[in-house]
MARDRENRO-741382 format. One line per field, with one value per residue (C-alpha): residue number from 0; residue in three letters; chain; x, y, z. Coordinates in Angstrom, 1 decimal. Each point is the difference from the previous one (the first is absolute). Example, Ala and Ser with C-alpha at 12.3 -4.5 7.8 and 13.67 -1.06 7.14 Angstrom:
2
k: [0,1]
r: [ala,ser]
c: [A,A]
x: [12.3,1.4]
y: [-4.5,3.4]
z: [7.8,-0.7]
***
This chain:
469
k: [0,1,2,3,4,5,6,7,8,9,10,11,12,13,14,15,16,17,18,19,20,21,22,23,24,25,26,27,28,29,30,31,32,33,34,35,36,37,38,39,40,41,42,43,44,45,46,47,48,49,50,51,52,53,54,55,56,57,58,59,60,61,62,63,64,65,66,67,68,69,70,71,72,73,74,75,76,77,78,79,80,81,82,83,84,85,86,87,88,89,90,91,92,93,94,95,96,97,98,99,100,101,102,103,104,105,106,107,108,109,110,111,112,113,114,115,116,117,118,119,120,121,122,123,124,125,126,127,128,129,130,131,132,133,134,135,136,137,138,139,140,141,142,143,144,145,146,147,148,149,150,151,152,153,154,155,156,157,158,159,160,161,162,163,164,165,166,167,168,169,170,171,172,173,174,175,176,177,178,179,180,181,182,183,184,185,186,187,188,189,190,191,192,193,194,195,196,197,198,199,200,201,202,203,204,205,206,207,208,209,210,211,212,213,214,215,216,217,218,219,220,221,222,223,224,225,226,227,228,229,230,231,232,233,234,235,236,237,238,239,240,241,242,243,244,245,246,247,248,249,250,251,252,253,254,255,256,257,258,259,260,261,262,263,264,265,266,267,268,269,270,271,272,273,274,275,276,277,278,279,280,281,282,283,284,285,286,287,288,289,290,291,292,293,294,295,296,297,298,299,300,301,302,303,304,305,306,307,308,309,310,311,312,313,314,315,316,317,318,319,320,321,322,323,324,325,326,327,328,329,330,331,332,333,334,335,336,337,338,339,340,341,342,343,344,345,346,347,348,349,350,351,352,353,354,355,356,357,358,359,360,361,362,363,364,365,366,367,368,369,370,371,372,373,374,375,376,377,378,379,380,381,382,383,384,385,386,387,388,389,390,391,392,393,394,395,396,397,398,399,400,401,402,403,404,405,406,407,408,409,410,411,412,413,414,415,416,417,418,419,420,421,422,423,424,425,426,427,428,429,430,431,432,433,434,435,436,437,438,439,440,441,442,443,444,445,446,447,448,449,450,451,452,453,454,455,456,457,458,459,460,461,462,463,464,465,466,467,468]
r: [met,ala,arg,cys,gly,pro,met,ala,glu,pro,ala,ala,asp,asp,asn,gly,val,gln,thr,ala,ala,pro,gly,leu,leu,ser,arg,ala,glu,ala,his,arg,ser,ile,val,his,gly,val,val,trp,val,ser,ala,leu,ala,leu,leu,gly,lys,leu,ala,ser,ala,ala,lys,glu,met,ala,val,ala,trp,arg,his,gly,thr,ser,ala,ala,val,asp,ala,tyr,leu,phe,thr,tyr,asn,leu,ile,ala,trp,pro,ile,ala,val,trp,phe,gly,val,leu,leu,ala,val,leu,val,pro,leu,leu,ser,arg,leu,gln,ile,asp,arg,ser,ala,glu,ala,arg,ser,gln,ala,arg,leu,phe,arg,ala,glu,leu,leu,gly,thr,ser,met,leu,leu,ala,gly,ala,leu,gly,leu,ala,thr,trp,ala,ala,leu,gln,leu,ile,leu,gly,ala,gly,trp,thr,gly,leu,pro,ala,gly,thr,ala,his,leu,ala,arg,asp,ala,ser,ala,pro,met,ala,ala,leu,val,pro,leu,gly,met,leu,val,cys,leu,leu,ser,ser,trp,met,leu,ala,gln,gly,arg,his,ser,asn,thr,leu,met,glu,ser,leu,pro,ala,ile,val,ile,met,ala,ser,val,leu,leu,trp,pro,ser,arg,ala,ile,gly,pro,leu,val,trp,gly,thr,val,ala,gly,phe,gly,leu,gln,leu,ala,cys,leu,thr,leu,ala,leu,arg,arg,gln,asn,gly,ile,val,pro,pro,arg,leu,gly,leu,arg,ala,ser,his,trp,pro,ala,phe,trp,arg,gly,phe,gly,pro,met,leu,phe,ser,gln,ser,leu,leu,val,thr,ala,val,leu,val,asp,gln,phe,ser,ala,ile,his,leu,pro,val,gly,ser,val,ala,thr,leu,ser,tyr,ala,asn,arg,ile,leu,ala,leu,leu,ile,ala,val,gly,val,thr,ala,val,ser,arg,ala,thr,leu,pro,val,phe,ser,ser,ala,his,ala,leu,glu,pro,leu,val,val,lys,gln,leu,ala,glu,arg,trp,ala,trp,met,met,phe,gly,ala,gly,leu,leu,val,ile,ala,gly,gly,trp,leu,leu,gly,gly,leu,val,val,arg,leu,leu,phe,glu,asn,gly,ala,phe,gly,pro,ser,asp,thr,ala,ser,val,thr,arg,val,leu,gln,his,gly,leu,leu,gln,leu,pro,phe,tyr,phe,ser,gly,ile,val,met,met,ser,trp,leu,ser,ala,leu,gly,arg,tyr,arg,gly,ile,leu,val,val,ser,ala,gly,ala,leu,ala,leu,lys,ile,ala,ala,asn,phe,trp,leu,ala,pro,arg,val,gly,leu,val,gly,ile,gln,trp,ser,thr,ala,ala,met,his,ala,phe,phe,leu,leu,gly,leu,gln,val,val,met,leu,trp,pro,ser,ala,gly,trp,arg,gln,arg,arg,thr,pro,pro]
c: [A,A,A,A,A,A,A,A,A,A,A,A,A,A,A,A,A,A,A,A,A,A,A,A,A,A,A,A,A,A,A,A,A,A,A,A,A,A,A,A,A,A,A,A,A,A,A,A,A,A,A,A,A,A,A,A,A,A,A,A,A,A,A,A,A,A,A,A,A,A,A,A,A,A,A,A,A,A,A,A,A,A,A,A,A,A,A,A,A,A,A,A,A,A,A,A,A,A,A,A,A,A,A,A,A,A,A,A,A,A,A,A,A,A,A,A,A,A,A,A,A,A,A,A,A,A,A,A,A,A,A,A,A,A,A,A,A,A,A,A,A,A,A,A,A,A,A,A,A,A,A,A,A,A,A,A,A,A,A,A,A,A,A,A,A,A,A,A,A,A,A,A,A,A,A,A,A,A,A,A,A,A,A,A,A,A,A,A,A,A,A,A,A,A,A,A,A,A,A,A,A,A,A,A,A,A,A,A,A,A,A,A,A,A,A,A,A,A,A,A,A,A,A,A,A,A,A,A,A,A,A,A,A,A,A,A,A,A,A,A,A,A,A,A,A,A,A,A,A,A,A,A,A,A,A,A,A,A,A,A,A,A,A,A,A,A,A,A,A,A,A,A,A,A,A,A,A,A,A,A,A,A,A,A,A,A,A,A,A,A,A,A,A,A,A,A,A,A,A,A,A,A,A,A,A,A,A,A,A,A,A,A,A,A,A,A,A,A,A,A,A,A,A,A,A,A,A,A,A,A,A,A,A,A,A,A,A,A,A,A,A,A,A,A,A,A,A,A,A,A,A,A,A,A,A,A,A,A,A,A,A,A,A,A,A,A,A,A,A,A,A,A,A,A,A,A,A,A,A,A,A,A,A,A,A,A,A,A,A,A,A,A,A,A,A,A,A,A,A,A,A,A,A,A,A,A,A,A,A,A,A,A,A,A,A,A,A,A,A,A,A,A,A,A,A,A,A,A,A,A,A,A,A,A,A,A,A,A,A,A,A,A,A,A,A,A,A,A,A,A,A,A,A,A,A,A,A,A,A,A,A,A,A,A,A,A,A,A,A]
x: [-54.8,-1.4,1.8,-0.9,2.5,3.0,2.5,3.2,-0.6,-1.2,1.8,-2.0,0.7,-0.4,-3.7,-0.6,-0.5,1.4,1.9,-0.8,2.5,1.9,-0.3,-3.8,0.4,-0.4,-3.4,0.7,0.9,-3.0,-2.3,1.3,-0.4,-3.6,-0.7,1.6,-2.1,-3.2,0.5,0.6,-2.8,-2.4,0.7,-0.4,-3.0,-1.7,0.5,-1.4,-3.0,-0.7,-0.2,-2.4,-2.1,-0.2,-1.1,-2.8,-1.1,-0.3,-1.9,-2.3,-0.7,-0.8,-1.7,-1.0,-1.0,-1.6,-0.4,2.9,2.4,-1.4,0.5,3.5,1.1,-1.5,1.9,3.2,0.1,-0.4,2.8,2.2,-0.2,2.6,2.2,0.0,0.7,3.0,1.4,-0.4,1.9,2.8,0.4,0.1,2.1,1.9,1.1,1.7,1.5,1.6,1.1,1.9,1.5,1.5,2.4,1.9,1.8,1.9,-0.1,-1.9,-2.6,-0.6,-0.3,-2.6,-1.9,-0.2,-1.2,-2.6,-1.4,-0.1,-1.9,-2.3,-0.9,-0.7,-2.0,-2.0,-0.8,-1.3,-2.0,-1.4,-1.3,-1.7,-1.5,-1.3,-1.9,-1.4,-1.1,-1.9,-1.8,-0.8,-1.5,-2.2,-1.3,-0.6,-1.7,-1.9,-1.4,-1.3,1.9,1.2,-3.3,0.6,-3.1,-0.6,1.1,3.2,0.9,-0.4,2.4,2.5,-0.1,0.6,3.0,1.5,1.8,2.2,0.4,1.4,3.1,0.8,1.1,3.1,0.8,-0.4,2.0,3.0,-0.3,0.2,3.1,1.9,-1.0,1.3,3.3,0.3,-0.9,2.6,2.6,-1.1,-1.5,-3.4,-0.9,-2.4,-2.2,-0.5,-0.7,-3.0,-1.8,0.1,-3.2,-1.9,1.3,-1.0,-3.5,-0.5,0.9,-2.3,-3.0,0.5,0.7,-2.6,-3.4,-2.0,-1.4,0.4,2.4,2.4,2.3,0.6,0.8,2.3,1.7,0.8,1.5,2.0,1.3,1.3,1.7,1.7,1.2,1.5,1.8,1.5,1.2,1.7,1.8,1.1,1.5,1.6,1.8,1.6,0.7,-2.5,-2.2,1.0,-1.4,-2.7,0.9,-2.2,1.3,0.6,3.8,1.2,1.2,-2.2,-3.3,-0.2,0.3,-2.7,-2.4,0.4,-1.6,-2.2,-2.6,-0.8,0.0,-2.2,-2.6,0.5,-0.3,-3.0,-1.7,0.8,-0.9,-3.2,-1.3,-0.5,-2.2,-1.9,-0.8,-1.1,-2.4,-1.3,-0.6,-1.7,-3.0,-0.4,-1.8,1.2,3.1,1.4,3.0,0.8,-0.5,2.4,2.5,0.0,0.6,2.7,1.8,0.5,1.2,2.4,1.6,0.6,1.2,2.5,1.8,0.0,-0.1,1.5,2.9,0.9,-0.4,2.1,2.7,0.3,-0.2,3.4,1.7,-1.4,0.9,3.6,0.8,-1.7,2.7,2.6,-1.8,-3.4,-0.3,0.4,-2.8,-2.3,0.4,-0.5,-3.2,-1.4,0.8,-1.5,-3.1,-0.7,0.8,-2.4,-2.8,0.3,-0.1,-3.1,-1.8,1.0,-1.4,-3.3,-0.4,0.8,-2.0,-3.1,-0.1,0.9,-1.5,-3.1,1.9,2.4,-2.8,-1.9,3.1,1.0,-3.3,-3.0,-0.5,-2.1,-1.8,1.4,-2.3,-0.2,-1.8,2.9,2.4,-1.7,0.0,3.6,1.1,-1.7,1.6,3.4,0.0,-0.7,2.6,2.6,-0.2,2.1,3.0,2.0,-0.2,0.7,3.0,1.6,-0.9,1.8,3.2,-0.2,-0.8,3.1,2.2,-1.5,0.3,3.7,0.3,-1.7,-2.9,-2.5,-2.0,-0.7,-1.2,-2.2,-1.7,-0.7,-1.3,-2.5,-1.3,-0.3,-2.0,-2.3,-0.7,-0.6,-2.5,-1.9,-0.1,-1.2,-2.7,-1.2,0.5,-0.7,-3.7,-0.5,2.3,0.7,3.3,1.0,-0.1,2.3,2.5,-0.2,0.7,3.1,1.3,-0.6,1.8,3.1,0.0,-0.1,2.8,2.2,-0.6,0.6,3.4,1.0,-0.6,2.1,2.7,0.2,-0.2,3.2,2.4,3.5,0.9,-1.1,2.0,3.3,0.2,3.1,0.8,-0.4,3.1]
y: [-63.7,1.3,2.8,2.1,-1.4,-2.2,2.8,0.2,-1.0,3.2,1.1,0.7,3.0,0.2,0.8,-3.3,1.9,-1.6,2.4,0.1,-1.7,2.6,-2.3,0.5,2.4,-1.7,-0.8,-3.7,-0.1,2.1,-2.1,-3.2,1.5,0.8,-3.4,-1.7,2.2,-0.7,-3.7,0.0,2.4,-1.8,-3.3,1.5,2.1,-3.0,-2.0,2.9,0.5,-3.8,0.3,2.9,-2.0,-2.8,2.5,1.2,-3.6,-0.4,3.3,-0.9,-3.5,1.5,3.3,0.1,3.5,0.7,3.3,-0.9,-0.1,3.4,1.5,-1.4,1.1,3.4,0.6,-1.6,2.0,3.3,-0.9,-1.3,3.3,1.9,-3.1,-0.3,3.7,-0.3,-3.0,1.6,3.2,-2.1,-2.0,3.0,2.3,-2.0,-3.0,2.2,2.2,-2.9,-1.6,3.1,0.4,-3.5,1.3,2.2,-2.4,2.6,0.0,3.3,-1.2,-3.3,2.0,2.3,-2.8,-1.8,3.1,0.6,-3.5,0.3,3.3,-1.3,-3.0,2.2,2.5,-2.8,-1.7,3.3,0.7,-3.5,0.1,3.4,-1.1,-3.2,1.9,2.5,-2.9,-1.6,3.3,0.7,-3.4,0.3,3.4,-1.2,-3.3,1.5,2.8,-2.3,1.9,-3.1,-1.2,-3.5,-2.0,0.4,-3.5,0.2,3.4,-1.4,-2.8,2.4,2.3,-2.9,-1.0,3.5,0.1,-3.1,0.7,3.5,-1.8,-0.9,3.6,0.1,-3.6,0.5,3.2,-1.6,-3.0,2.3,1.8,-3.2,-1.5,3.1,-0.3,-3.6,1.0,2.7,-2.6,-2.2,-2.6,-1.3,-2.4,2.6,-0.8,-3.5,1.3,1.9,-3.3,-0.4,2.0,-2.1,-3.2,1.1,1.1,-3.3,-1.9,2.2,-0.5,-3.8,-0.6,2.4,-1.7,3.1,2.2,3.1,2.8,-0.7,-2.6,2.3,3.0,-1.6,-2.2,3.1,1.8,-3.0,-0.5,3.5,-0.3,-3.2,1.6,2.9,-2.4,-2.0,3.1,1.3,-3.3,-0.2,3.5,-0.6,-3.0,2.1,2.9,2.0,1.2,3.1,1.3,2.7,3.6,3.1,3.0,1.3,0.6,-2.3,1.6,-2.1,1.4,2.9,-2.5,-2.2,2.9,1.2,-3.2,-0.7,2.8,-0.6,-3.8,0.2,1.8,-2.2,-3.3,1.3,0.7,-3.4,-2.0,2.0,-1.9,-3.1,2.0,1.5,-3.5,-1.1,2.9,-0.6,-3.7,0.8,1.5,-3.1,-3.2,-1.7,-2.1,2.3,1.1,-3.7,-0.9,2.8,-1.1,-3.6,1.0,2.5,-2.7,-2.1,3.1,0.6,-3.4,1.0,3.5,-1.6,-1.9,3.1,3.3,-0.9,-2.0,2.6,3.1,-1.4,-1.3,3.1,2.8,-0.8,-0.5,3.2,2.0,-1.2,0.1,3.3,2.3,-1.7,-1.1,1.8,-1.1,-3.7,0.3,1.8,-2.7,-2.7,1.6,0.3,-3.6,-1.4,2.2,-1.5,-3.5,0.4,1.4,-3.1,-2.2,1.6,-0.7,-3.7,-0.1,1.5,-2.7,-2.8,1.4,0.6,-3.6,-1.6,2.5,-2.0,-3.1,1.8,1.5,-3.3,-1.8,2.6,1.1,-2.2,-1.9,0.3,3.4,1.0,-1.4,-0.1,3.3,1.6,-1.6,1.5,3.5,-0.1,-1.4,2.8,2.7,-1.7,-0.2,3.7,0.8,-1.6,2.9,2.2,-2.3,1.1,3.6,-0.7,-2.2,2.5,3.0,-1.4,-0.3,3.6,1.2,-1.9,1.8,3.4,-0.5,-0.9,3.3,1.9,1.1,0.0,3.1,-1.5,-3.2,2.1,1.8,-3.2,-1.7,2.8,-0.2,-3.8,0.2,2.7,-2.2,-3.0,1.8,1.4,-3.4,-1.8,2.6,-0.5,-3.8,-1.6,0.8,-1.1,-3.0,-1.0,-1.6,-0.4,3.7,0.4,-2.2,1.9,3.2,-1.6,-0.9,3.5,1.4,-2.1,0.8,3.7,-0.5,-1.7,2.6,2.8,-1.5,-0.3,3.8,0.6,-2.2,2.0,3.4,2.0,-0.4,1.1,-3.5,-1.6,2.3,-1.1,-3.4,-2.0,-3.0,-3.2,-2.1]
z: [90.5,-3.3,-1.8,-3.0,-2.4,-0.8,0.6,2.0,3.7,1.8,3.1,3.2,2.1,3.7,-0.4,-1.8,-3.3,-3.0,-2.2,-3.7,-2.2,-2.1,-3.0,-0.2,-3.0,-3.3,-1.6,0.1,3.6,1.0,-2.1,1.6,3.5,-0.7,-1.4,3.0,2.3,-1.9,0.2,3.7,0.9,-2.4,1.8,3.4,-0.9,-1.6,3.2,2.0,-2.1,-0.1,3.8,-0.4,-2.4,2.5,2.6,-2.4,-0.5,3.7,0.4,-2.9,1.5,3.4,-0.9,-3.7,-0.9,3.4,1.9,2.2,-3.0,-1.2,3.4,0.4,-3.5,0.4,3.3,-1.3,-3.2,1.9,2.4,-2.8,-1.8,2.1,0.1,-3.8,-0.4,2.4,-1.8,-3.4,1.2,1.5,-3.2,-2.2,2.3,2.6,-2.1,-2.7,2.6,2.0,-3.3,-1.0,3.5,-0.3,-2.7,2.5,2.4,2.0,3.8,0.2,-2.5,1.9,3.2,-1.5,-1.6,3.4,1.7,-2.7,0.4,3.7,-0.1,-2.7,2.1,3.1,-2.0,-1.7,3.4,1.3,-3.1,-0.1,3.6,-0.5,-3.3,1.5,2.7,-2.6,-2.2,2.8,0.9,-3.6,-0.5,3.1,-1.3,-3.5,0.8,3.0,-2.1,-2.8,-2.7,-1.8,-1.6,1.5,1.1,3.7,0.9,-2.1,1.5,3.5,-0.8,-1.5,3.1,2.3,-2.1,-0.2,3.4,-0.5,-3.7,0.7,1.4,-3.6,-0.7,2.3,-0.8,-3.7,-0.2,1.8,-2.3,-3.0,1.3,0.7,-3.3,-1.8,1.8,-1.2,-3.6,0.0,0.9,-2.9,2.3,-1.0,2.8,1.3,-3.0,1.4,3.4,-1.3,-0.1,3.8,0.7,-2.5,1.6,3.4,-1.2,-1.7,3.2,2.1,-2.3,-0.3,3.7,1.4,-0.9,-0.3,-2.8,2.2,-1.0,3.0,-1.7,-2.9,2.2,2.5,-2.6,-2.0,3.0,1.1,-3.6,-0.3,3.4,-1.1,-3.2,1.9,2.3,-2.9,-1.8,3.2,0.5,-3.6,0.0,3.4,-1.3,-2.6,2.4,-2.0,2.8,2.0,3.3,-0.5,0.7,-0.1,-1.9,-3.5,0.1,-2.7,-3.2,-2.2,1.2,-2.6,-2.8,1.6,0.4,-3.6,-1.2,3.0,-0.5,-3.7,0.4,3.1,-2.0,-3.1,2.0,1.9,-3.3,-1.5,3.1,0.4,-3.1,2.1,2.4,-3.0,-1.2,3.5,0.5,-3.5,0.8,3.3,-1.9,-2.1,1.3,3.2,-0.6,-2.7,2.1,0.6,-3.6,-1.1,2.6,-1.1,-3.6,1.0,2.1,-3.1,-1.9,2.9,-0.7,-3.6,1.0,2.5,-2.7,-2.3,1.8,3.3,-1.6,-2.6,2.2,2.9,-2.4,-2.1,2.5,1.8,-3.3,-1.6,3.1,0.4,-3.8,-0.9,1.5,-2.2,-3.2,-0.5,-3.7,1.0,2.6,-2.5,-2.6,2.6,1.3,-3.5,-0.8,3.2,-0.3,-3.5,1.2,2.9,-2.2,-2.2,3.1,1.1,-3.3,0.3,3.5,-1.2,-2.6,2.4,2.9,-2.1,-1.1,3.4,2.4,0.7,0.7,2.4,2.0,0.2,1.2,2.5,1.5,-0.8,3.2,3.1,0.1,-3.4,-2.7,-3.8,-0.2,1.9,-2.4,-3.0,1.5,1.1,-3.4,-1.9,2.2,-0.2,-3.8,-0.4,2.7,-2.2,-2.4,2.3,0.0,-3.1,1.0,3.6,-0.7,-2.4,2.2,3.0,-1.9,-1.2,3.5,1.4,-2.6,0.7,3.7,-0.5,-1.9,2.8,-2.3,2.9,-1.0,-3.4,1.6,2.3,-2.8,-2.0,3.2,0.6,-3.6,0.2,3.3,-1.4,-3.0,2.3,2.2,-3.1,-1.6,3.1,0.5,-3.5,-0.5,3.4,0.2,-3.6,-0.4,3.6,1.0,-3.6,-0.4,3.0,-1.7,-3.2,1.8,1.6,-3.4,-1.3,3.0,-0.6,-3.7,0.8,2.5,-2.5,-2.7,2.5,1.1,-3.6,-0.4,3.2,-1.4,-3.2,1.7,-0.3,3.0,0.5,1.3,-3.2,-2.3,1.5,-1.7,-0.4,-2.1,2.1,0.4]
***
C-alpha cells in the first residue's frame, strides 16, 4: 500500500483511517514525504495513462476521426462535467478536512468522523441518483432541440448514446468519493484503478467488430462500474468503508460546507473550460472534436506524471502540517511550484521535438491516416504551452486549499474562465484548434498569477509565523 512518505508507521483507527504521524513537522520530513508520494503516484499514474493511450490507439484504429467519435466525446464530456466538478471539490475540501481530523485520535473524534463519512456517503448516493436522472433529461432536451450545432447525423448518434451514458453520473460521483477517502488516508492505489475504464473500453472496441458507437458507450459504463467495485473492495479490506446514512448530524458538516460552496463554483468554472473548447471545436470542420481529443489525450499522459502526482502527494502533507508549521508549508509550496514550472518548460522542449513521432506511433493505423497525424501533432505541440503554468498552479492551489483560502481560488477561477471564453471567441474562428490551445495556455497563466496574488494577500494566519524546528 502506497503512503505519502517515509515517516513513522501511521496508526489506523476503527474507521480504517490512518492517523498522521506527529513527526511530520520539519521541512526535511515534509519534503521527503512529498517526494515519496510523487514517485508512487507518478508510477501509478503513468501506468494508468499508458492504458488510456492504448485505448486511444484502439479507438483510432477502429474509428479514426469519424462522426461516431465526435458524438461519443461530445456526450461523454458533457456528462463528465459534474463528475469532474465533484471530484475537484472533494480533493480541495474533503481531503484536507479528513487529513486534519486524523490528528485527533480520541474516541469522540473517531466516532464523529465515522458518522460524518456515513452521512456523506448516504448524501452522495442520493445526490448522484438525482443528478443522473437530471443529466439524462437535459441531454434529451439539448440534443433533441438541435442547440448544439452538431451535424444532424452526429447529433442523432449522441442522442442514442445519452441514456446509457447518463449512468456514468452516479457511478462517477461514487468513484470520486471513495477515491478521495483513499487519498486522505495516504493511499494512492486508486490512481491505478483509474485506468480500469480505459482497459474495458479498449477491450470492447477490439472485441466488438463494429464502427458503431455502441462499443464505446457500453465499454465506458462497464469500466466505471468495475472501478467502483474495486474501490469498494479495497476500502472494505482496510475497514475503510462505512454503511451509508441519511442526515447531517455529524459535527464536521459546518467545516465541510464552509469550503464546499466556494470550491463548487470554482471547480465549475475551471471544468467549464473543457466544454468551452468542445463547443468552439464543434463549429470547426468535421473531426475537429476528435482531433482536439486525441491531442489532449497525449497531454493527459504528461499531466498525469506532473499535475496528478504532485497535487495528490502535496495536498495531504500540506493539510496535516499547516496547523502546526505554516511557514514550512509555505516554503515547500513555493519551492515545488518553481520546480514544476521548470519541469513544464522541459516537457515543452521534448514534446515539441517528439510530438509527431508519438502521434504517429500511437494513432496512425487503420482509419487514422497521415493527414490526421499532422493535424493532431500541430494541436498537441501548441497544447504543450499550458504545462508550466498548469503544473505550478496546481501546487499553489493545493497549498491555498490546505489554508482554506477558497474564496480567493473562486475569484481567480472566475477571471481565468472569462479570459478563456474571450480568447476562444476571438482565436478559434481565426486560427482554429491551435487558437483553442493558445487560449488554454493563457487561462492557466492567468490562474497561476492570480493564485500568486492570493498567496501574497494579507491574512492573519500568515502573520503568525514560527521558526521551523
